[in-house]
Residue frames as a rotation matrix with the C-alpha (Angstrom) as fourth column:
UNK 1
-0.282 0.765 -0.579 21.71
0.938 0.346 0.000 -1.17
0.200 -0.543 -0.815 16.76
UNK 2
-0.526 0.100 -0.844 21.71
0.394 -0.852 -0.346 2.63
-0.754 -0.515 0.409 17.65
UNK 3
-0.896 0.245 -0.370 20.43
-0.441 -0.578 0.687 3.59
-0.046 0.779 0.626 14.17
UNK 4
-0.533 0.758 -0.376 17.52
0.420 0.623 0.660 1.04
0.734 0.194 -0.651 14.53
UNK 5
-0.213 0.497 -0.841 16.53
0.965 -0.030 -0.262 2.40
-0.156 -0.867 -0.473 17.91
UNK 6
-0.699 -0.044 -0.713 16.82
0.078 -0.997 -0.015 6.10
-0.710 -0.066 0.701 16.80
UNK 7
-0.737 0.445 -0.508 14.42
-0.654 -0.283 0.702 5.16
0.169 0.850 0.500 13.91
UNK 8
-0.950 0.254 0.183 12.19
0.171 0.911 -0.375 2.70
-0.262 -0.325 -0.909 15.67
UNK 9
-0.156 0.932 -0.327 8.94
-0.125 -0.347 -0.929 4.54
-0.980 -0.104 0.171 15.07
UNK 10
0.086 0.097 -0.992 9.59
-0.955 -0.275 -0.110 4.72
-0.283 0.956 0.069 11.40
UNK 11
-0.859 -0.428 -0.280 10.74
-0.488 0.850 0.198 1.05
0.154 0.306 -0.939 11.31
UNK 12
-0.742 0.616 0.263 7.58
0.230 0.603 -0.764 -0.14
-0.630 -0.507 -0.589 12.97
UNK 13
0.152 0.800 -0.581 5.43
-0.364 -0.501 -0.785 1.88
-0.919 0.331 0.215 10.70
UNK 14
-0.165 -0.269 -0.949 7.25
-0.986 0.062 0.154 0.60
0.018 0.961 -0.276 7.62
UNK 15
-0.991 -0.068 0.115 6.80
-0.082 0.989 -0.122 -3.04
-0.105 -0.131 -0.986 8.85
UNK 16
-0.256 0.967 -0.005 3.12
0.076 0.015 -0.997 -2.20
-0.964 -0.256 -0.077 9.06
UNK 17
0.232 0.226 -0.946 3.23
-0.809 -0.494 -0.317 -1.08
-0.539 0.839 0.068 5.44
UNK 18
-0.650 -0.623 -0.435 5.22
-0.758 0.569 0.318 -4.02
0.050 0.536 -0.843 4.35
UNK 19
-0.842 0.390 0.372 2.77
0.196 0.864 -0.463 -6.54
-0.502 -0.317 -0.805 5.92
UNK 20
0.066 0.913 -0.403 -0.16
-0.195 -0.384 -0.903 -4.57
-0.979 0.138 0.153 4.48
UNK 21
0.333 0.109 -0.937 1.07
-0.872 -0.343 -0.350 -4.33
-0.360 0.933 -0.020 0.89
UNK 22
-0.724 -0.582 -0.371 3.15
-0.683 0.682 0.263 -7.57
0.100 0.444 -0.891 0.40
UNK 23
-0.675 0.553 0.489 0.27
0.104 0.727 -0.678 -9.68
-0.731 -0.407 -0.548 1.91
UNK 24
0.279 0.873 -0.399 -2.21
-0.237 -0.340 -0.910 -7.89
-0.931 0.348 0.112 -0.36
UNK 25
0.073 -0.346 -0.935 -0.02
-0.992 -0.125 -0.031 -8.19
-0.106 0.930 -0.353 -3.45
UNK 26
-0.875 -0.469 0.120 0.55
-0.467 0.883 0.041 -11.95
-0.125 -0.020 -0.992 -2.67
UNK 27
-0.313 0.892 0.327 -3.10
0.042 0.357 -0.933 -12.43
-0.949 -0.278 -0.149 -2.27
UNK 28
0.506 0.497 -0.705 -3.83
-0.645 -0.324 -0.692 -11.00
-0.573 0.805 0.156 -5.77
UNK 29
-0.365 -0.678 -0.638 -1.01
-0.925 0.341 0.167 -13.13
0.104 0.652 -0.751 -7.24
UNK 30
-0.976 -0.192 0.099 -2.08
-0.208 0.961 -0.184 -16.45
-0.060 -0.200 -0.978 -5.72
UNK 31
-0.409 0.886 0.218 -5.76
0.668 0.454 -0.590 -15.87
-0.622 -0.096 -0.777 -6.05
UNK 32
-0.931 -0.099 -0.351 -5.96
-0.125 -0.818 0.562 -13.77
-0.343 0.567 0.749 -9.15
UNK 33
-0.721 0.691 -0.054 -9.07
0.223 0.305 0.926 -15.42
0.656 0.655 -0.374 -10.50
UNK 34
-0.142 0.661 -0.736 -10.93
0.987 0.155 -0.051 -15.02
0.081 -0.734 -0.675 -7.16
UNK 35
-0.417 -0.129 -0.900 -10.05
0.429 -0.900 -0.070 -11.45
-0.801 -0.415 0.431 -6.95
UNK 36
-0.980 0.141 -0.141 -10.95
-0.190 -0.457 0.869 -10.61
0.058 0.878 0.475 -10.55
UNK 37
-0.518 0.832 -0.199 -14.32
0.595 0.518 0.615 -12.45
0.614 0.200 -0.763 -10.13
UNK 38
-0.038 0.456 -0.889 -15.15
0.949 -0.263 -0.176 -10.66
-0.314 -0.850 -0.423 -6.90
UNK 39
-0.556 -0.280 -0.783 -14.16
0.240 -0.955 0.172 -7.24
-0.796 -0.092 0.598 -8.29
UNK 40
-0.914 0.338 0.224 -16.12
0.197 -0.113 0.974 -7.69
0.355 0.934 0.037 -11.49
UNK 41
-0.055 0.940 -0.337 -19.20
0.887 0.201 0.416 -7.96
0.459 -0.276 -0.844 -9.33
UNK 42
-0.035 -0.032 -0.999 -18.13
0.801 -0.599 -0.009 -5.08
-0.598 -0.800 0.046 -7.10
UNK 43
-0.611 -0.320 -0.724 -17.57
-0.047 -0.898 0.437 -2.79
-0.790 0.301 0.534 -10.02
UNK 44
-0.520 0.410 0.749 -20.37
0.819 0.487 0.302 -4.15
-0.241 0.771 -0.590 -12.34
UNK 45
0.539 0.836 0.108 -22.25
0.834 -0.511 -0.208 -0.82
-0.119 0.202 -0.972 -12.23
UNK 46
0.441 -0.506 -0.741 -19.20
0.010 -0.823 0.568 1.45
-0.898 -0.258 -0.358 -12.78
UNK 47
0.806 -0.205 -0.556 -17.04
-0.592 -0.299 -0.748 2.63
-0.013 0.932 -0.362 -15.54
UNK 48
-0.256 -0.938 0.234 -14.40
-0.938 0.299 0.176 0.09
-0.235 -0.174 -0.956 -14.33
UNK 49
0.501 0.595 0.629 -16.62
-0.456 0.799 -0.393 -2.88
-0.736 -0.090 0.671 -15.22
UNK 50
0.996 -0.068 -0.063 -14.61
-0.028 0.426 -0.904 -3.57
0.088 0.902 0.422 -18.40
UNK 51
0.375 -0.904 0.204 -11.28
-0.413 -0.360 -0.837 -2.76
0.830 0.230 -0.508 -16.87
UNK 52
0.904 0.112 0.413 -11.11
-0.427 0.294 0.855 -4.88
-0.025 -0.949 0.314 -13.70
UNK 53
0.751 -0.657 0.073 -8.16
0.651 0.754 0.091 -7.06
-0.115 -0.021 0.993 -14.71
UNK 54
0.186 -0.673 0.716 -6.07
0.563 -0.524 -0.639 -4.12
0.805 0.522 0.281 -15.88
UNK 55
0.378 0.065 0.923 -6.89
-0.524 -0.808 0.271 -2.03
0.763 -0.586 -0.272 -12.83
UNK 56
0.972 -0.060 0.227 -6.18
-0.156 0.559 0.814 -4.90
-0.176 -0.827 0.534 -10.45
UNK 57
0.539 -0.828 0.153 -2.84
0.809 0.458 -0.369 -5.47
0.236 0.323 0.917 -12.17
UNK 58
0.065 -0.463 0.884 -1.91
0.071 -0.881 -0.467 -1.76
0.995 0.093 -0.024 -11.76
UNK 59
0.635 0.202 0.746 -2.81
-0.692 -0.280 0.665 -1.93
0.343 -0.938 -0.039 -8.01
UNK 60
0.957 -0.283 -0.060 -0.85
0.287 0.904 0.316 -5.14
-0.035 -0.319 0.947 -7.72
UNK 61
0.222 -0.917 0.333 2.26
0.699 -0.088 -0.710 -3.64
0.680 0.390 0.621 -9.18
UNK 62
0.027 -0.177 0.984 2.11
-0.356 -0.921 -0.156 -0.48
0.934 -0.346 -0.088 -6.93
UNK 63
0.873 0.217 0.438 1.45
-0.483 0.249 0.839 -2.59
0.073 -0.944 0.322 -3.85
UNK 64
0.801 -0.597 -0.040 4.30
0.593 0.801 -0.079 -4.99
0.079 0.039 0.996 -4.68
UNK 65
0.059 -0.774 0.630 6.70
0.473 -0.534 -0.701 -2.12
0.879 0.340 0.334 -5.38
UNK 66
0.338 0.161 0.927 5.60
-0.586 -0.735 0.341 -0.22
0.736 -0.659 -0.153 -2.27
UNK 67
0.982 0.078 0.170 6.18
-0.181 0.622 0.762 -3.25
-0.046 -0.779 0.625 -0.03
UNK 68
0.576 -0.814 0.071 9.56
0.789 0.531 -0.308 -4.04
0.213 0.233 0.949 -1.50
UNK 69
0.022 -0.524 0.851 10.75
0.246 -0.823 -0.513 -0.47
0.969 0.221 0.111 -1.39
UNK 70
0.655 0.284 0.700 9.62
-0.608 -0.352 0.712 -0.15
0.449 -0.892 -0.058 2.24
UNK 71
0.950 -0.310 -0.045 11.59
0.292 0.825 0.484 -3.37
-0.113 -0.472 0.874 3.03
UNK 72
0.116 -0.934 0.337 14.75
0.825 -0.099 -0.556 -1.99
0.553 0.343 0.759 1.38
UNK 73
0.256 0.049 0.965 14.06
-0.103 -0.992 0.078 1.25
0.961 -0.120 -0.249 3.18
UNK 74
0.958 0.166 0.235 14.20
-0.258 0.139 0.956 -0.44
0.127 -0.976 0.176 6.56
UNK 75
0.594 -0.804 0.008 17.53
0.801 0.592 0.090 -1.99
-0.077 -0.047 0.996 5.76
UNK 76
-0.016 -0.572 0.820 18.82
0.536 -0.698 -0.476 1.44
0.844 0.431 0.318 4.69
UNK 77
0.641 0.332 0.692 17.55
-0.393 -0.633 0.667 2.98
0.660 -0.699 -0.275 7.89
UNK 78
0.989 -0.131 0.069 19.19
0.003 0.485 0.874 0.38
-0.148 -0.865 0.480 10.08
UNK 79
0.452 -0.866 0.215 22.47
0.888 0.459 -0.019 0.10
-0.082 0.200 0.976 8.18
UNK 80
-0.441 -0.655 0.614 23.11
0.797 -0.600 -0.068 3.70
0.414 0.459 0.786 7.09
UNK 81
-0.419 0.357 -0.835 20.51
0.489 -0.686 -0.539 5.95
-0.765 -0.634 0.113 8.81
UNK 82
-0.990 -0.032 -0.135 19.42
-0.099 -0.515 0.851 6.84
-0.097 0.856 0.507 5.27
UNK 83
-0.421 0.907 0.011 15.67
0.045 0.033 -0.998 7.71
-0.906 -0.420 -0.055 5.02
UNK 84
-0.478 0.226 -0.849 15.13
-0.773 -0.567 0.284 8.50
-0.417 0.792 0.446 1.33
UNK 85
-0.826 0.186 -0.533 14.21
-0.229 0.752 0.618 4.91
0.515 0.632 -0.579 0.15
UNK 86
-0.706 0.587 -0.397 11.92
0.690 0.444 -0.572 4.43
-0.159 -0.678 -0.718 3.06
UNK 87
-0.495 0.528 -0.690 10.29
-0.230 -0.846 -0.482 7.71
-0.838 -0.080 0.540 2.20
UNK 88
-0.649 0.201 -0.733 9.72
-0.755 -0.056 0.653 6.64
0.090 0.978 0.188 -1.36
UNK 89
-0.854 0.319 -0.412 8.23
0.291 0.948 0.131 3.36
0.432 -0.008 -0.902 -0.11
UNK 90
-0.549 0.672 -0.497 5.76
0.479 -0.235 -0.846 5.30
-0.685 -0.702 -0.193 2.24
UNK 91
-0.492 0.376 -0.785 4.84
-0.610 -0.792 0.003 7.59
-0.621 0.480 0.619 -0.57
UNK 92
-0.774 0.197 -0.602 4.14
-0.417 0.557 0.718 4.55
0.477 0.807 -0.348 -2.91
UNK 93
-0.811 0.468 -0.352 2.08
0.586 0.637 -0.501 3.09
-0.010 -0.612 -0.791 -0.04
UNK 94
-0.446 0.632 -0.633 -0.04
-0.001 -0.708 -0.706 6.26
-0.895 -0.314 0.317 0.13
UNK 95
-0.678 0.072 -0.731 -0.41
-0.730 -0.180 0.660 6.07
-0.084 0.981 0.174 -3.70
UNK 96
-0.860 0.254 -0.443 -1.72
0.077 0.922 0.380 2.61
0.505 0.293 -0.812 -3.50
UNK 97
-0.641 0.629 -0.440 -4.16
0.610 0.069 -0.790 3.52
-0.467 -0.774 -0.428 -0.78
UNK 98
-0.407 0.485 -0.774 -5.43
-0.376 -0.861 -0.342 6.35
-0.832 0.152 0.533 -2.78
UNK 99
-0.772 0.126 -0.623 -5.92
-0.541 0.384 0.748 4.06
0.333 0.915 -0.229 -5.82
UNK 100
-0.767 0.477 -0.430 -7.92
0.568 0.816 -0.108 1.70
0.299 -0.327 -0.897 -3.55
UNK 101
-0.568 0.551 -0.612 -9.86
0.326 -0.532 -0.781 4.61
-0.756 -0.643 0.122 -2.04
UNK 102
-0.614 0.331 -0.716 -10.82
-0.704 -0.640 0.308 5.91
-0.357 0.693 0.626 -5.44
UNK 103
-0.790 0.286 -0.542 -12.10
-0.188 0.729 0.658 2.49
0.583 0.622 -0.522 -6.50
UNK 104
-0.683 0.541 -0.491 -14.17
0.726 0.430 -0.537 2.14
-0.079 -0.723 -0.686 -3.37
UNK 105
-0.508 0.447 -0.736 -15.69
-0.082 -0.876 -0.475 5.53
-0.858 -0.181 0.481 -3.81
UNK 106
-0.703 0.182 -0.687 -16.42
-0.708 -0.097 0.699 4.88
0.061 0.979 0.197 -7.45
UNK 107
-0.703 0.419 -0.574 -18.17
0.197 0.891 0.408 1.57
0.683 0.174 -0.709 -6.44
UNK 108
0.009 0.671 0.741 -20.06
-0.686 -0.535 0.493 3.55
0.727 -0.513 0.456 -3.69
UNK 109
0.389 -0.051 -0.920 -18.58
0.567 0.801 0.195 1.17
0.726 -0.597 0.340 -1.09
UNK 110
0.435 -0.155 0.887 -18.41
-0.369 -0.929 0.019 3.67
0.821 -0.336 -0.461 1.70
UNK 111
0.928 -0.137 0.346 -17.54
-0.262 0.419 0.869 1.17
-0.264 -0.897 0.353 4.40
UNK 112
0.537 -0.767 0.350 -14.64
0.843 0.505 -0.185 -0.09
-0.035 0.395 0.918 2.25
UNK 113
0.287 -0.451 0.845 -13.53
0.293 -0.799 -0.525 3.50
0.912 0.398 -0.098 1.73
UNK 114
0.755 0.023 0.655 -13.59
-0.571 -0.468 0.675 4.12
0.322 -0.884 -0.340 5.42
UNK 115
0.873 -0.460 0.165 -11.39
0.314 0.787 0.531 1.09
-0.374 -0.412 0.831 5.96
UNK 116
0.370 -0.732 0.572 -8.89
0.776 -0.096 -0.624 2.51
0.512 0.674 0.532 3.40
UNK 117
0.434 -0.181 0.883 -8.86
-0.239 -0.968 -0.080 5.78
0.869 -0.176 -0.463 5.21
UNK 118
0.945 -0.093 0.315 -7.89
-0.289 0.217 0.932 3.93
-0.155 -0.972 0.178 8.44
UNK 119
0.534 -0.770 0.349 -4.87
0.790 0.601 0.118 2.50
-0.301 0.213 0.930 6.62
UNK 120
0.424 -0.397 0.814 -3.98
0.531 -0.619 -0.579 5.83
0.733 0.678 -0.052 5.16
UNK 121
0.935 0.054 0.351 -3.50
-0.228 -0.668 0.709 7.49
0.273 -0.742 -0.612 8.54
UNK 122
0.601 -0.781 0.170 -0.40
0.081 0.271 0.959 5.50
-0.795 -0.562 0.226 9.49
UNK 123
0.323 -0.481 0.815 0.88
0.944 0.222 -0.243 5.66
-0.064 0.848 0.526 5.88
UNK 124
0.579 0.023 0.815 0.72
0.353 -0.908 -0.225 9.41
0.735 0.418 -0.534 5.76
UNK 125
0.935 -0.278 0.220 2.29
-0.320 -0.395 0.861 9.66
-0.153 -0.876 -0.458 9.21
UNK 126
0.432 -0.817 0.381 5.15
0.684 0.572 0.452 7.48
-0.587 0.065 0.807 7.96
UNK 127
0.265 -0.338 0.903 5.68
0.807 -0.435 -0.400 9.96
0.528 0.835 0.157 5.12
UNK 128
0.829 0.147 0.539 5.53
-0.107 -0.906 0.411 12.85
0.549 -0.398 -0.735 7.56
UNK 129
0.832 -0.541 0.123 8.14
-0.053 0.142 0.988 11.33
-0.552 -0.829 0.090 9.92
UNK 130
0.329 -0.735 0.592 10.41
0.810 0.542 0.223 10.30
-0.485 0.407 0.774 7.06
UNK 131
0.384 -0.090 0.919 10.29
0.721 -0.593 -0.359 13.75
0.577 0.800 -0.163 5.21
UNK 132
0.966 -0.016 0.259 11.47
-0.137 -0.878 0.458 15.78
0.220 -0.478 -0.851 8.19
């Protein structure tokens, strides 16, 4: 319990990232067609227009891995006080958000990009805390 309490900020931030990315990945898995159809319209006037399924799959993989690594990282923090796995999960979370931000900027969806930036703040703060 002592290790959990001494890392409570990191654990709460990791839970935020887990919820964010596992939910997003599961949504892509269970509503693949709906996501692809919506994104084809979203990127119809960009160089991504012919690559939506491939790009979505890549984002799905990074989100899924980020969420799972963050989950494993929480257990490592609580059980051993070990931060490296959690750090890798937080870094992967930042990479996923940067991928999403790039897509929103390419699509000229500046409101969507702003939303991604809001998620990036706790993700990069998690990296900062775990890297020290």
